[in-house]
C-alpha positions as CSV (number, residue, x, y, z in Angstrom):
1,M,32.5,-28.5,9.6
2,T,30.1,-30.0,11.6
3,K,32.0,-31.2,15.1
4,Q,33.6,-34.5,15.8
5,P,36.4,-36.3,16.8
6,A,39.3,-35.5,15.5
7,L,43.4,-36.7,16.4
8,Y,45.8,-33.0,14.7
9,I,50.0,-33.2,13.6
10,L,50.0,-29.1,14.2
11,A,53.9,-28.4,12.3
12,S,56.3,-25.2,12.3
13,R,57.7,-26.1,9.1
14,P,58.0,-28.6,7.4
15,N,60.2,-31.3,9.1
16,G,60.1,-29.4,12.3
17,T,58.3,-29.3,15.9
18,L,55.2,-31.1,15.6
19,C,53.0,-31.5,18.3
20,T,49.6,-34.2,17.9
21,G,46.4,-33.4,20.2
22,V,42.9,-34.4,20.3
23,T,39.5,-32.3,19.7
24,S,36.6,-32.4,19.4
25,D,36.0,-29.7,17.4
26,L,38.8,-29.6,15.3
27,L,38.1,-25.8,13.2
28,R,38.2,-24.4,16.6
29,R,41.0,-25.7,18.0
30,V,43.6,-24.6,15.7
31,W,42.1,-21.6,15.1
32,E,43.3,-21.1,18.8
33,H,46.3,-22.4,18.0
34,R,46.8,-20.8,14.3
35,S,45.9,-16.9,16.9
36,G,48.1,-17.6,19.6
37,L,45.3,-18.4,22.2
38,V,46.7,-21.6,23.3
39,E,49.5,-20.7,25.6
40,G,52.8,-22.9,26.0
41,F,54.3,-25.2,23.7
42,T,53.0,-24.7,20.5
43,E,52.7,-20.6,21.1
44,R,56.3,-21.0,22.0
45,Y,57.4,-22.7,19.5
46,R,55.7,-21.5,17.0
47,V,53.4,-24.5,15.5
48,H,50.6,-23.7,13.8
49,H,50.6,-25.1,10.4
50,L,48.1,-28.3,10.6
51,V,49.9,-31.1,8.5
52,Y,48.0,-33.9,9.0
53,F,44.4,-34.3,10.2
54,E,42.1,-37.8,11.0
55,F,38.2,-37.8,12.1
56,H,37.4,-40.8,14.5
57,D,33.9,-42.0,15.9
58,N,33.9,-41.1,19.2
59,I,36.3,-39.2,21.8
60,E,38.1,-42.1,23.5
61,D,39.5,-43.7,19.3
62,A,40.7,-40.3,19.1
63,I,42.7,-40.3,22.2
64,R,43.5,-43.7,22.1
65,R,44.5,-42.4,18.4
66,E,47.2,-40.0,19.8
67,K,47.9,-42.1,22.7
68,Q,49.7,-44.5,19.8
69,I,50.8,-41.8,18.0
70,K,52.9,-40.0,20.2
71,K,54.9,-43.5,21.5
72,W,55.6,-43.2,18.5
73,R,59.3,-42.7,16.5
74,R,59.1,-39.6,15.6
75,A,60.4,-41.0,11.5
76,W,57.4,-43.1,12.1
77,T,55.4,-39.6,12.5
78,I,56.8,-38.4,9.8
79,D,56.0,-40.7,7.8
80,L,52.4,-40.5,7.9
81,I,52.2,-37.0,7.8
82,E,53.9,-37.7,4.2
83,E,51.3,-40.6,3.0
84,S,48.1,-38.0,2.8
85,N,50.4,-35.0,2.8
86,P,54.2,-35.4,1.1
87,R,54.6,-31.6,0.7
88,W,53.5,-30.7,4.3
89,R,50.8,-27.7,3.3
90,D,49.4,-26.0,5.9
91,L,45.8,-28.0,5.7
92,W,43.9,-24.3,6.9
93,P,41.6,-24.2,3.6
94,T,41.3,-27.5,4.4
95,I,39.4,-27.4,7.4
96,I,37.3,-24.0,6.4
97,G,36.1,-24.9,3.1
98,G,38.9,-23.6,0.6
99,E,40.0,-26.8,-0.7
100,E,39.2,-30.0,-1.4
101,M,39.4,-32.7,1.2
102,D,41.8,-35.2,-0.2
103,S,40.3,-38.9,0.1
104,R,42.5,-39.9,3.0
105,L,42.3,-37.0,5.2
106,R,38.7,-38.2,5.6
107,G,38.5,-40.3,7.7
108,N,40.5,-43.8,9.5
109,D,40.4,-46.1,7.0
110,K,43.8,-47.1,7.9
111,L,45.4,-47.4,11.6
112,E,48.5,-47.3,12.3
113,E,49.5,-50.8,14.1
114,R,52.9,-49.3,14.9
115,E,53.7,-49.2,19.0
């Protein structure tokens, strides 16, 4: 997987604690969370399961999307996750090449307009 700006959502468990973030290297960043190298919220609440991600053409768009999602109601974020990942599978195997990526997760085709 090449470096590309991405928005990601981690969860502690299905419908559990969520963390939304942005990175230019999804593989490295999720590995850091999973390995406990990121101190703070995700380490404290064990938020290590990648449940959603979307790639963007540039970091500014990814940051804009992150800010948009962070303003949403929790139910909207859960709907976003469940639209492409209804069983809340950990998508880590997908990004390390162990599973085929769902076509809905390949890009940012559908940017929600919720505020």
